[in-house]
C-alpha positions as CSV (number, residue, x, y, z in Angstrom):
1,M,15.1,-23.3,-128.7
2,A,17.1,-24.9,-125.8
3,L,20.6,-26.1,-126.5
4,T,21.6,-29.8,-126.7
5,V,24.9,-31.5,-126.0
6,T,24.9,-32.6,-129.7
7,A,24.5,-29.0,-130.9
8,I,27.3,-27.8,-128.6
9,N,29.7,-30.5,-129.8
10,A,28.9,-29.8,-133.4
11,A,29.5,-26.1,-133.1
12,K,32.6,-24.9,-135.1
13,S,34.6,-21.8,-134.5
14,K,34.3,-18.9,-137.0
15,D,36.2,-15.8,-137.8
16,K,34.1,-13.9,-135.3
17,A,32.7,-15.0,-132.0
18,Y,29.0,-16.1,-132.0
19,K,26.4,-17.2,-129.5
20,L,24.3,-20.4,-129.0
21,A,21.3,-19.4,-126.9
22,D,19.8,-21.7,-124.3
23,G,17.1,-19.4,-122.9
24,L,16.5,-17.2,-119.8
25,G,19.7,-15.3,-120.6
26,L,22.0,-18.3,-120.8
27,Y,24.1,-18.8,-123.9
28,L,27.4,-20.4,-125.0
29,L,29.9,-18.0,-126.6
30,V,32.0,-19.8,-129.3
31,A,35.3,-17.9,-129.7
32,P,37.4,-17.8,-132.9
33,T,40.1,-19.7,-131.0
34,G,37.7,-22.6,-130.4
35,G,37.0,-21.8,-126.8
36,R,33.4,-22.3,-125.6
37,L,32.4,-20.0,-122.7
38,W,29.1,-19.9,-120.7
39,R,27.6,-16.5,-120.2
40,M,24.4,-15.2,-118.8
41,N,22.9,-11.8,-119.6
42,Y,20.6,-10.1,-117.1
43,R,19.4,-6.7,-115.9
44,F,19.9,-5.4,-112.4
45,L,18.7,-1.9,-111.3
46,G,18.1,-1.0,-114.9
47,Q,21.6,-2.0,-116.1
48,Q,22.5,-4.7,-118.6
49,K,25.1,-7.1,-117.1
50,T,26.9,-10.3,-118.1
51,L,27.8,-13.1,-115.7
52,S,30.6,-15.6,-116.6
53,L,29.7,-19.2,-115.7
54,G,32.8,-21.1,-116.8
55,S,33.9,-22.9,-120.0
56,Y,32.6,-26.0,-121.7
57,P,33.2,-28.9,-121.2
58,D,34.5,-28.2,-117.7
59,V,31.1,-26.8,-116.9
60,S,28.5,-29.1,-118.5
61,L,25.2,-27.9,-120.0
62,A,23.4,-29.2,-116.9
63,K,25.8,-27.4,-114.6
64,A,25.5,-24.2,-116.5
65,R,21.7,-24.4,-116.2
66,E,22.1,-25.0,-112.5
67,K,24.3,-21.9,-112.1
68,R,21.7,-19.9,-114.1
69,S,19.0,-21.0,-111.7
70,V,21.1,-19.9,-108.7
71,A,21.7,-16.5,-110.4
72,R,18.0,-16.0,-111.0
73,E,17.2,-16.8,-107.4
74,A,19.6,-14.1,-106.3
75,L,17.9,-11.6,-108.7
76,A,14.5,-12.6,-107.3
77,D,15.9,-11.8,-103.8
78,G,17.0,-8.4,-105.1
79,R,20.7,-9.3,-105.2
80,D,23.2,-8.8,-108.0
81,P,24.6,-12.3,-109.0
82,I,28.0,-10.7,-109.8
83,E,28.2,-9.2,-106.3
84,V,27.0,-12.4,-104.7
85,R,29.9,-14.2,-106.5
86,K,32.4,-11.6,-105.3
87,A,31.1,-12.0,-101.7
88,N,31.5,-15.8,-102.0
89,L,35.1,-15.4,-103.2
90,R,35.9,-13.1,-100.4
91,E,34.4,-15.6,-97.9
92,A,36.4,-18.4,-99.4
93,K,39.6,-16.4,-99.3
94,A,39.0,-15.5,-95.7
95,K,38.3,-19.1,-94.8
96,S,41.6,-20.1,-96.4
97,V,43.5,-18.1,-93.7
98,E,41.1,-19.4,-91.0
99,T,42.0,-23.1,-91.4
100,F,43.6,-24.9,-88.5
101,K,46.9,-25.2,-90.3
102,A,47.0,-21.6,-91.4
103,I,46.4,-20.4,-87.8
104,A,48.8,-23.0,-86.3
105,D,51.6,-21.8,-88.8
106,E,50.9,-18.2,-87.8
107,W,51.1,-19.1,-84.1
108,L,54.4,-21.0,-84.6
109,A,55.8,-18.0,-86.6
110,R,55.1,-15.8,-83.6
111,L,56.8,-18.2,-81.2
112,E,59.9,-18.1,-83.5
113,I,59.9,-14.3,-83.4
114,E,59.7,-14.4,-79.6
115,G,62.8,-16.5,-79.5
116,R,61.5,-20.0,-78.8
117,A,64.2,-22.6,-79.1
118,P,64.5,-24.2,-82.6
119,K,64.4,-27.6,-81.0
120,T,61.1,-26.7,-79.2
121,L,59.6,-25.4,-82.5
122,Q,60.7,-28.6,-84.2
123,K,58.9,-30.7,-81.7
124,M,55.8,-28.6,-82.0
125,R,55.8,-28.9,-85.8
126,W,56.3,-32.6,-85.5
127,M,53.3,-33.0,-83.3
128,L,51.1,-30.7,-85.4
129,D,52.1,-32.7,-88.5
130,L,50.2,-35.6,-86.9
131,A,47.0,-33.5,-87.0
132,Y,47.2,-31.8,-90.4
133,P,46.1,-34.7,-92.6
134,L,42.8,-34.9,-90.8
135,I,42.0,-31.3,-89.8
136,G,44.7,-29.0,-91.4
137,N,42.5,-27.7,-94.2
138,R,39.3,-27.3,-92.1
139,P,38.2,-23.9,-90.8
140,I,39.2,-23.8,-87.1
141,A,35.8,-22.4,-86.2
142,D,34.0,-25.4,-87.8
143,L,36.0,-28.1,-86.0
144,T,34.2,-30.1,-83.3
145,A,35.5,-31.9,-80.3
146,P,34.9,-35.4,-81.8
147,E,37.0,-34.4,-84.8
148,L,39.9,-33.3,-82.5
149,L,39.5,-36.5,-80.5
150,E,39.8,-38.6,-83.7
151,V,43.2,-37.0,-84.3
152,L,44.3,-37.7,-80.7
153,R,43.0,-41.3,-80.8
154,K,45.2,-42.0,-83.8
155,V,48.2,-41.0,-81.7
156,E,47.0,-42.9,-78.7
157,V,46.6,-46.2,-80.5
158,R,50.4,-46.1,-81.2
159,G,51.0,-46.0,-77.4
160,R,52.1,-42.3,-77.5
161,Y,50.0,-41.3,-74.6
162,E,52.2,-38.4,-73.5
163,T,52.3,-37.1,-77.1
164,A,48.5,-37.2,-77.3
165,N,48.1,-35.2,-74.1
166,R,50.7,-32.6,-75.2
167,L,48.9,-32.3,-78.6
168,R,45.6,-31.7,-76.9
169,S,47.2,-29.0,-74.8
170,T,48.7,-27.5,-78.0
171,F,45.2,-27.5,-79.6
172,G,44.1,-25.4,-76.6
173,T,46.9,-22.9,-77.1
174,I,46.2,-22.5,-80.8
175,Y,42.4,-22.1,-80.1
176,R,43.1,-19.4,-77.6
177,Y,45.2,-17.6,-80.3
178,A,42.4,-18.0,-82.8
179,I,39.9,-16.6,-80.3
180,V,41.9,-13.4,-79.6
181,T,42.5,-12.9,-83.3
182,G,38.7,-13.2,-84.0
183,R,38.7,-16.5,-85.9
184,A,37.1,-18.8,-83.3
185,Q,34.4,-18.3,-80.7
186,R,35.4,-20.9,-78.2
187,D,38.1,-23.5,-77.4
188,V,36.4,-26.8,-78.3
189,S,39.5,-28.8,-77.2
190,A,38.5,-27.9,-73.6
191,D,35.7,-30.5,-74.0
192,L,38.3,-33.2,-74.3
193,R,39.5,-33.0,-70.7
194,G,39.5,-36.5,-69.3
195,A,38.9,-38.1,-72.7
196,L,42.6,-39.3,-73.1
197,I,44.6,-41.9,-71.4
198,T,46.8,-40.2,-68.8
199,P,50.3,-41.7,-68.8
200,K,52.1,-42.4,-65.5
201,P,54.8,-39.7,-64.9
202,Q,58.2,-41.0,-65.7
203,H,60.6,-39.3,-63.3
204,R,64.2,-39.1,-64.3
205,A,66.3,-41.4,-62.1
206,A,68.2,-39.6,-59.4
207,I,70.2,-40.5,-56.3
208,L,68.6,-39.0,-53.2
209,E,70.4,-40.7,-50.4
210,P,73.6,-38.9,-49.2
211,K,75.8,-42.1,-48.8
212,A,74.9,-43.3,-52.3
213,L,75.6,-39.8,-53.7
214,G,79.1,-39.8,-52.1
215,G,79.8,-43.1,-53.9
216,L,78.7,-41.6,-57.2
217,L,80.9,-38.5,-56.7
218,R,83.9,-40.8,-56.0
219,A,83.2,-42.8,-59.1
220,V,83.0,-39.6,-61.2
221,D,86.3,-38.4,-59.8
222,A,88.0,-41.6,-60.8
223,H,86.5,-41.5,-64.3
224,D,89.3,-42.4,-66.8
225,G,87.6,-41.4,-70.0
226,Q,87.7,-38.1,-71.8
227,P,89.0,-35.4,-69.3
228,A,86.5,-32.8,-70.4
229,V,83.6,-35.3,-69.9
230,R,84.9,-36.2,-66.5
231,L,84.9,-32.5,-65.6
232,A,81.4,-32.0,-67.0
233,L,80.2,-34.9,-64.7
234,M,82.0,-33.2,-61.8
235,M,80.4,-29.8,-62.5
236,L,76.8,-31.2,-62.9
237,P,76.1,-31.9,-59.2
238,H,77.8,-28.7,-58.0
239,M,75.8,-26.4,-60.3
240,F,72.8,-28.7,-61.2
241,P,71.9,-26.9,-64.4
242,R,69.9,-28.6,-67.1
243,P,72.3,-30.9,-68.9
244,G,71.6,-29.1,-72.2
245,E,72.7,-25.8,-70.7
246,L,75.9,-27.3,-69.5
247,R,76.9,-29.1,-72.7
248,M,76.1,-25.9,-74.7
249,A,78.1,-23.7,-72.3
250,E,80.5,-21.3,-73.9
251,W,83.6,-19.8,-72.3
252,K,82.4,-16.3,-73.0
253,E,79.5,-16.9,-70.6
254,F,81.8,-17.3,-67.6
255,D,83.0,-14.3,-65.5
256,V,85.7,-15.9,-63.4
257,E,86.4,-12.6,-61.6
258,A,82.8,-12.2,-60.6
259,A,82.4,-15.9,-60.1
260,V,79.2,-16.0,-62.2
261,W,78.0,-18.1,-65.1
262,T,75.3,-16.3,-67.1
263,I,73.3,-18.6,-69.2
264,P,71.7,-16.6,-72.1
265,A,67.9,-16.6,-72.4
266,E,67.9,-18.4,-75.7
267,K,69.6,-21.4,-74.0
268,T,67.3,-21.8,-71.1
269,K,64.0,-23.6,-71.0
270,M,62.1,-20.6,-69.7
271,R,63.7,-18.2,-72.2
272,R,65.1,-16.1,-69.3
273,A,68.7,-15.4,-68.7
274,H,69.9,-17.3,-65.6
275,K,72.9,-16.7,-63.4
276,V,74.7,-19.4,-61.5
277,P,77.1,-18.6,-58.7
278,L,80.5,-20.2,-59.2
279,T,81.9,-21.8,-56.0
280,V,85.6,-22.3,-55.3
281,Q,85.3,-25.9,-56.3
282,V,83.7,-25.1,-59.7
283,L,86.3,-22.4,-60.3
284,Q,89.0,-25.0,-59.7
285,M,87.3,-27.3,-62.2
286,L,87.2,-24.5,-64.8
287,A,91.0,-23.9,-64.2
288,E,91.6,-27.6,-64.9
289,L,89.4,-27.5,-68.0
290,E,90.8,-24.3,-69.5
291,P,94.1,-25.8,-70.8
292,I,92.0,-28.6,-72.4
293,T,89.3,-26.7,-74.3
294,G,89.9,-23.0,-73.4
295,E,91.0,-22.2,-77.0
296,G,87.7,-23.1,-78.4
297,K,84.1,-21.8,-78.2
298,Y,82.6,-24.5,-76.0
299,L,83.6,-25.8,-72.6
300,F,82.8,-29.3,-73.7
301,P,83.3,-29.6,-77.5
302,S,82.6,-32.8,-79.5
303,I,85.6,-34.9,-80.1
304,R,84.7,-34.9,-83.8
305,S,84.5,-31.1,-84.2
306,S,85.3,-28.2,-81.8
307,E,82.5,-26.2,-83.5
308,R,79.9,-28.4,-81.9
309,P,79.3,-29.3,-78.2
310,I,79.1,-32.9,-76.9
311,T,75.8,-34.6,-77.7
312,D,72.7,-35.1,-75.5
313,N,73.7,-38.7,-74.7
314,T,77.4,-38.1,-73.9
315,L,76.9,-37.5,-70.1
316,N,74.4,-40.3,-69.6
317,A,76.6,-42.7,-71.6
318,A,79.5,-41.8,-69.3
319,L,77.4,-42.6,-66.2
320,R,76.6,-46.0,-67.7
321,R,80.3,-46.7,-68.3
322,L,80.8,-45.9,-64.6
323,G,78.4,-48.7,-63.8
324,F,75.3,-46.7,-63.0
325,G,72.1,-47.9,-64.7
326,K,69.5,-45.6,-66.3
327,D,67.1,-46.5,-63.4
328,E,69.7,-45.3,-60.9
329,V,70.9,-41.9,-62.1
330,T,70.7,-39.6,-65.1
331,A,72.4,-36.4,-65.9
332,H,69.2,-34.5,-65.4
333,G,68.6,-36.3,-62.1
334,F,71.3,-34.2,-60.4
335,R,68.7,-31.4,-60.3
336,A,66.3,-33.6,-58.3
337,T,69.2,-34.6,-56.0
338,A,70.0,-31.0,-55.3
339,S,66.4,-30.0,-54.9
340,T,65.6,-32.8,-52.5
341,L,68.7,-32.5,-50.3
342,L,68.8,-28.7,-50.1
343,N,65.1,-28.7,-49.1
344,E,65.8,-31.4,-46.5
345,M,68.6,-29.3,-44.9
346,G,66.0,-26.6,-44.0
347,N,68.6,-23.9,-44.1
348,W,67.4,-22.3,-47.3
349,H,64.3,-20.5,-48.4
350,P,62.4,-22.7,-50.9
351,D,62.2,-19.8,-53.3
352,A,66.0,-19.5,-53.3
353,I,66.2,-23.2,-54.3
354,E,63.6,-22.8,-57.0
355,R,65.4,-19.7,-58.4
356,Q,68.6,-21.7,-58.5
357,L,66.9,-24.4,-60.4
358,A,65.6,-21.7,-62.8
359,H,62.0,-22.8,-62.2
360,V,59.2,-20.3,-62.8
361,E,56.4,-20.1,-60.2
362,S,53.2,-21.6,-61.8
363,N,50.9,-19.6,-59.6
364,D,50.2,-16.2,-61.2
365,V,49.8,-14.4,-57.8
366,R,52.9,-15.8,-56.3
367,R,54.9,-15.1,-59.4
368,A,53.8,-11.4,-59.3
369,Y,55.2,-11.1,-55.8
370,A,58.2,-13.4,-56.0
371,R,60.3,-11.3,-58.4
372,G,63.5,-11.3,-56.4
373,T,66.4,-13.6,-57.4
374,H,67.5,-14.3,-53.8
375,W,71.0,-13.8,-55.1
376,D,72.9,-13.4,-51.8
377,E,71.2,-16.4,-50.3
378,R,71.9,-18.4,-53.4
379,V,75.6,-17.6,-53.3
380,K,75.8,-18.8,-49.7
381,M,73.7,-21.8,-50.5
382,M,75.8,-22.9,-53.5
383,C,79.0,-22.5,-51.4
384,H,77.5,-24.7,-48.7
385,W,76.3,-27.2,-51.3
386,S,79.7,-27.5,-52.9
387,N,81.3,-28.0,-49.4
388,Y,78.6,-30.6,-48.6
389,L,79.4,-32.5,-51.8
390,D,83.1,-32.5,-51.0
391,G,82.3,-34.0,-47.6
392,L,80.2,-36.7,-49.2
393,Q,82.9,-37.4,-51.7
394,N,85.6,-37.6,-49.1
395,G,83.6,-40.1,-47.1
396,A,82.3,-37.8,-44.3
397,K,79.6,-39.5,-42.2
398,I,76.3,-37.7,-42.8
399,L,73.6,-38.5,-40.3
400,K,70.0,-37.6,-40.7
401,G,70.2,-35.6,-37.5
402,N,72.8,-33.4,-39.2
403,F,70.1,-31.8,-41.3
404,K,69.0,-28.5,-39.6
405,R,65.3,-28.2,-40.1
406,R,63.6,-24.9,-39.9
């Protein structure tokens, strides 16, 4: 006789466990403790077996009968229901480590081991956090291009076009990692090329005209603010590193005898150690700076704590106080200034200029053959550049015809 919900609810626990049969092997086991457990007895390859189907009332009578039907279908196909369940659990477990978030976290962990900058990792995590609510728990192999586009559109509607494009690129990198680790067959983010709004490039403001550059150098020399900040602004055009590299510079990185500043790999954008020749002018600036900050760790420590360098905004704020707007010049813009004017001079090999800027060749073939650092030429170039800046600062007349083109 088939069970009813009324009979199940009326069942009382006894000293010993007992069964309430429903038919076709299904029964409810009433335990002495009061628990009510669904079980199904069956035979497979001549062996008696019992399949657990959950507890009542979490698994209702109707649901227990549904599970019984699934088990009987497996038996009809010649499969053991217990082994089918184990296989399903293994598949579910495998899928839990194949979700977009699990693979993205694994990829980020590898980047951290490889020495990627904490700030870079923080930005990547921030971007991926925008995607996780919609696709984080989905198996990466099951995701479709429209699902990824839905994530990116939510970023776009906020006006963050650059972020949306970077996130699409990050999707592609994560998919390539998933493919080589056997958890995806193809990169569906590639289907999104051209689907996003392309933001207009925002170039950092820079002075590219020699006469105007001379005026800027004279203004910096007359800066009456913090002496260390003044010297940082003076060093920037002579060495044109990335501003973050200069503000994070430590005294131990400078070999005055060899006239070389070695920027450690972990501080550079490309994660490669970079050497900067120190000209006579820069060595003089270091000699002026040493009595001010030489006892500490950083060349340019924060005024609040010598254990921290100046902030990202310090140099740009100083330029604003000198009267130069953000549309005229930025600390990072000195790199564009040097690149433009050095190339216009025509005296220096373009690769030497690129190496001094710590750029990495984007073309794989050229990168394979351009392994040299052009060090000797860079030393000469930097000396010439410092002398050239001195001439501009002192008001020397620079004519376009003075540039020696190759």
